[in-house]
Each structure stands twice: as structure tokens, then as C-alpha cells.
C-alpha positions in Angstrom: 22.7 17.2 -16.5 19.2 18.2 -15.1 18.3 21.8 -15.6 16.0 23.4 -12.4 13.6 24.6 -11.7 11.2 21.5 -13.2 7.7 21.0 -13.6 6.6 17.0 -12.6 3.2 16.1 -12.8 2.1 13.7 -10.3 -0.3 11.0 -10.1 -3.0 13.1 -9.8 -2.4 15.4 -12.6 -1.2 18.3 -10.8 1.9 20.4 -11.8 5.1 20.3 -9.4 7.6 22.4 -9.4 11.0 21.5 -7.7 13.7 24.1 -7.5 16.1 21.5 -7.5 17.9 18.2 -6.4 15.5 17.2 -3.4 17.9 16.9 -0.2 15.2 17.0 2.5 12.3 14.6 1.5 9.4 14.3 3.8 7.4 11.6 3.6 3.9 11.0 4.8 3.1 7.4 3.4 4.7 4.3 5.1 5.4 2.2 2.0 7.1 5.0 0.2 9.3 5.6 2.7 10.6 2.3 2.3 10.9 2.8 -1.3 12.8 5.7 -0.7 14.9 4.0 1.0 15.6 1.3 -1.5 16.1 4.1 -4.3 19.3 5.2 -2.2 17.6 8.2 -0.6 18.3 7.2 3.2 20.3 10.5 3.9 17.7 12.9 1.9 14.9 11.6 4.0 14.3 14.2 6.5 10.6 13.1 7.9 8.4 10.4 8.2 4.9 9.6 9.8 4.7 7.0 12.9 3.5 4.3 11.0 7.0 4.6 8.6 8.0 1.4 10.4 10.0 -0.2 7.2 13.3 0.1 7.3 13.9 0.2 11.2 16.5 2.0 10.8 14.7 5.3 9.2 11.8 4.5 11.9 14.5 4.6 15.0 16.6 7.9 13.2 14.5 10.4 11.3 12.0 13.0 12.8 8.2 11.7 13.4 6.0 14.3 11.9 2.6 12.6 13.4 0.5 10.2 11.3 -0.6 10.0 8.2 -4.1 11.4 8.8 -3.2 13.8 11.4 0.3 15.6 10.3 1.9 18.0 12.7 2.5 20.8 10.2 5.1 22.7 12.7 7.3 19.4 13.1 7.2 19.9 9.0 8.1 23.7 9.2 11.2 23.0 11.4 12.3 20.5 8.8 12.0 22.8 5.5 11.4 20.0 3.6 12.2 20.6 -0.8 9.7 17.6 -1.2 6.8 16.2 0.2 5.8 12.3 -1.3 1.9 12.1 0.0 -0.9 9.5 -1.5 -4.3 10.8 -2.1 -6.2 8.1 -0.4 -3.5 8.0 3.0 -3.3 11.6 3.9 -6.0 14.5 3.7 -6.8 16.5 1.5 -7.1 19.5 3.4 -3.5 18.4 5.0 -2.1 18.3 1.1 -3.6 21.6 0.5 -2.2 23.3 3.4 1.2 22.0 2.8 1.3 22.5 -1.0 0.8 26.2 -0.6 4.6 26.4 1.4 6.3 23.5 -0.1 6.4 21.2 -3.4 4.2 18.1 -2.8 3.9 15.4 -4.8 0.7 13.1 -4.7 0.4 9.4 -5.6 -2.4 8.0 -6.4 -2.7 3.7 -6.5 -5.2 1.4 -7.0 -3.8 -1.0 -9.4 -0.2 -2.8 -10.2 0.6 -0.6 -13.2 -0.3 2.3 -11.7 2.0 1.2 -8.4 5.1 1.0 -11.1 4.2 3.9 -13.0 4.6 5.6 -9.5 7.8 4.2 -8.4 9.0 5.5 -12.0 8.0 9.0 -11.4 9.4 9.0 -7.9 12.6 7.8 -9.1 12.6 10.7 -11.8 11.8 13.4 -9.5 14.6 11.9 -7.0 17.0 11.7 -9.4 17.3 8.0 -8.9 15.9 6.7 -12.3 18.1 3.9 -12.9 17.6 2.6 -9.1 13.8 2.8 -10.1 14.3 0.7 -13.1 15.6 -1.8 -11.3 12.9 -2.0 -8.9 10.7 -2.5 -11.2 11.9 -5.0 -13.3 12.6 -7.4 -9.8 8.6 -6.7 -9.2 7.7 -7.5 -12.4 10.0 -10.6 -12.7 8.7 -11.7 -9.5 5.1 -11.1 -10.2 5.9 -13.6 -13.2 6.2 -16.2 -10.4 3.1 -16.0 -8.7 1.4 -19.6 -9.0 -2.1 -18.5 -9.3 -4.7 -20.6 -7.6 -6.2 -23.4 -10.5 -9.5 -22.7 -9.3 -11.1 -19.1 -9.1 -11.5 -18.6 -4.9 -14.5 -16.4 -4.7 -12.5 -13.7 -1.7 -13.6 -11.3 0.8 -10.6 -9.4 2.2 -11.4 -7.7 5.5 -9.5 -4.7 6.9 -11.6 -3.9 9.8 -13.8 -4.5 12.5 -17.0 -2.5 14.9 -17.8 -2.3 11.8 -16.2 -4.9 9.8 -14.8 -3.0 6.6 -13.8 -4.8 3.1 -11.8 -4.0 0.7 -13.6 -3.2 -2.7 -12.7 -3.9 -6.4 -11.6 -0.3 -6.8 -8.9 -0.7 -4.8 -4.8 -1.8 -4.9 -5.5 -4.7 -2.8 -7.8 -5.9 -5.3 -5.3 -6.4 -8.3 -3.1 -8.1 -5.7 -6.1 -10.4 -5.3 -6.3 -10.9 -8.9 -2.4 -11.5 -8.9 -3.3 -14.6 -6.6 -6.6 -16.1 -8.6 -8.7 -14.6 -6.4 -11.8 -13.1 -7.1 -13.4 -10.3 -5.1 -17.2 -11.1 -4.3 -17.5 -7.7 -3.6 -19.5 -5.7 -6.6 -17.4 -3.3 -9.5 -16.9 0.1 -8.3 -16.8 -0.3 -4.4 -14.1 0.9 -2.5 -14.5 -0.1 1.5 -17.6 -1.0 2.3 -19.4 -1.9 5.9 -20.5 -5.1 6.1 -22.7 -7.0 8.6 -22.3 -10.3 9.4 -25.8 -11.0 7.6 -23.9 -9.7 4.6 -20.5 -11.5 4.7 -23.0 -14.7 4.9 -24.9 -13.5 1.6 -21.3 -13.1 -0.3 -20.8 -16.8 -0.2 -16.6 -16.8 -0.2 -14.9 -19.5 -0.7 -11.9 -17.2 1.5 -11.9 -14.6 4.0 -8.8 -13.1 4.7 -8.5 -11.0 7.6 -5.8 -8.4 7.1 -3.1 -7.6 9.8 -3.6 -3.9 8.8 -5.1 -1.3 9.4 -6.8 -3.5 12.1 -4.7 -5.7 13.4 -6.7 -9.1 12.8 -4.6 -12.2 14.3 -4.6 -15.7 14.9 -7.5 -15.0 17.8 -9.7 -13.9 15.4 -9.8 -17.2 13.2 -11.9 -19.4 15.9 -14.2 -16.6 15.9 -14.8 -16.6 12.4 -14.7 -20.1 12.0 -17.6 -20.5 14.2 -19.6 -17.8 12.3 -18.7 -19.1 9.0 -18.0 -22.7 9.3 -18.0 -23.4 5.6 -15.0 -21.1 4.4 -11.8 -21.2 4.6 -10.2 -18.3 7.2 -7.4 -17.3 6.9 -4.9 -14.0 8.8 -2.7 -12.2 5.8 -0.1 -10.0 6.1 -1.6 -6.4 5.1 1.6 -5.1 3.9 2.0 -7.4 1.5 -1.6 -6.8 0.4 -1.7 -3.1 0.4 2.1 -1.3 0.5 2.5 -0.3 -3.4 6.5 0.5 -3.4 9.3 -1.4 -3.2 7.8 -3.9 -0.8 6.4 -5.6 -3.9 9.1 -7.3 -4.1 8.6 -9.1 -1.3 5.0 -9.9 -1.8 5.2 -12.9 -4.3 6.9 -15.2 -2.3 4.4 -14.7 0.5 1.5 -14.8 -2.1 2.7 -18.3 -3.3 3.0 -20.0 0.2 -0.7 -18.2 1.1 -2.2 -19.9 -1.9 -1.0 -23.2 -1.0 -2.4 -22.9 1.9 -5.7 -21.5 0.9 -5.6 -24.8 -1.6 -4.8 -26.9 0.8 -7.5 -25.8 2.9 -10.0 -25.7 0.5 -9.7 -29.2 -0.4 -9.9 -30.4 2.6 -13.2 -28.9 3.7 -14.1 -30.4 0.3 
């Protein structure tokens, strides 16, 4: 039997006081909305962002409280949540500071595979879904053990934006996913999301350029453009959710990574 109120430490090392078992949860993070559902908290989810597209039944049925960086505080107030789940990178500090004056706000900070598993464990604790969280963690670990890394370390550039071009640097969760695929980020250590020119991209001399489907919606139509600019580099569009959603979506990522690694390796072999 858990005694309330309880103090929990979030991933920003903040003490978050929770007065009772959460029954009205607002999620400001798409990947964590999916996690809450997979933990069995469908009924407890009260509010989501307009970007919380998975699962569809939650996207269609729950109150939307704006975007990740344009939070509707009035909409949240009407929901009167007893827990808000946020993220250091995806949400604005000003929003978090305003909300925590009224509600318990638990903030995640995920930039590696291990910190993603830690986050799942901690959210399982604060929502009384520890056994469900442990099952998800074990499933993720087992699935990631099945990734067949590229036999040759591929110098890789992962682009997330256009006009200007922006890339995922080495100090990001995306980078940790690249490493699991046997891909080496061509950007220098301790970088996050640098802006790059075409000349910058050329000078990086990547073997592979990956064009993410989010936040910028790179698609097949951009491949021809990149092939013209970088004829000696293998270019692919990739599912950004598999690289950047750090909740239970990680259960799905390894199978996608294996398919991608095979496609990239085949393309590299053909070019060589």
C-alpha cells in the first residue's frame, strides 16, 4: 500500500509532490502519451497535445491542450489535472514554470537509451504501473539485442529540418539510436542541433544522409534533390518516430532499424 502524499524525483532532479494516485493526467509529450496508454492508463489520460497522434483512439477522444510549445493554459485549468508529464527539450521552460505553480509537473530529460529506460521506470512508479513498465523495458531490451548493426561503421548525417538545414548532433537521443544501428554521427561531440549550409554538408563527407519525417516532413520527393547535390552519398528518408520517440515506441524501432540497415548496406555496396 502506497502512502500519499509522495515526493518523486524527476529527470531534472526536481522534487515533485504527488498527493494521490494520478487519475487526471495531462501529457505534453507525444511519445509519453503513447507510453501512458501502453502502461494501461487510457482512462487516466485527460489531456494531450495536438501532436499526440498515437494511439489514434487517444488522439480522437481526449481533450487537446495546444501544442508542445504552445500550451493552452486555460484548457489545462479546465481539466484540473493531478499530474502533468512534460519534457525538458520538447516543452518551454516558461510553460513548465507556470504550470508547476498549480499542478504536479514531472519533467523527463532523455538523451540516451539508458535515460529512456530510466524514464519509463520512473513514470511506472509515479502512476502505480511498475510491473507494466518493467515488461515494456524488458521488451525493449530484448528487441534492441536483435539489431544487426552495419558491419562497416557508416559515417551518417541525420537531418531534421530544411531552410535552414538542421541536423541531430551527438548529444541527442537520435544519436544514441544511430549508434545502435552501427552508424557514426559525422557531427562533432557535444553538439545538439546545428544549422548547416550545403557546403557544410559536403565538407562532412558522410557515407549516408538520413532525412527524418519529423519535425520537418522530409519525404521521397526530397531524395532526388539530395541525390543531385550529393551524388556520392547514399540518401534515405526515415521514420522520425523510430529515431526520436523514446517511450514504448522503442519496442517497434529495432525491426525498422534492421530493415533500414539492410537498405543502406545494399545501397553502399552498389555505389562501391
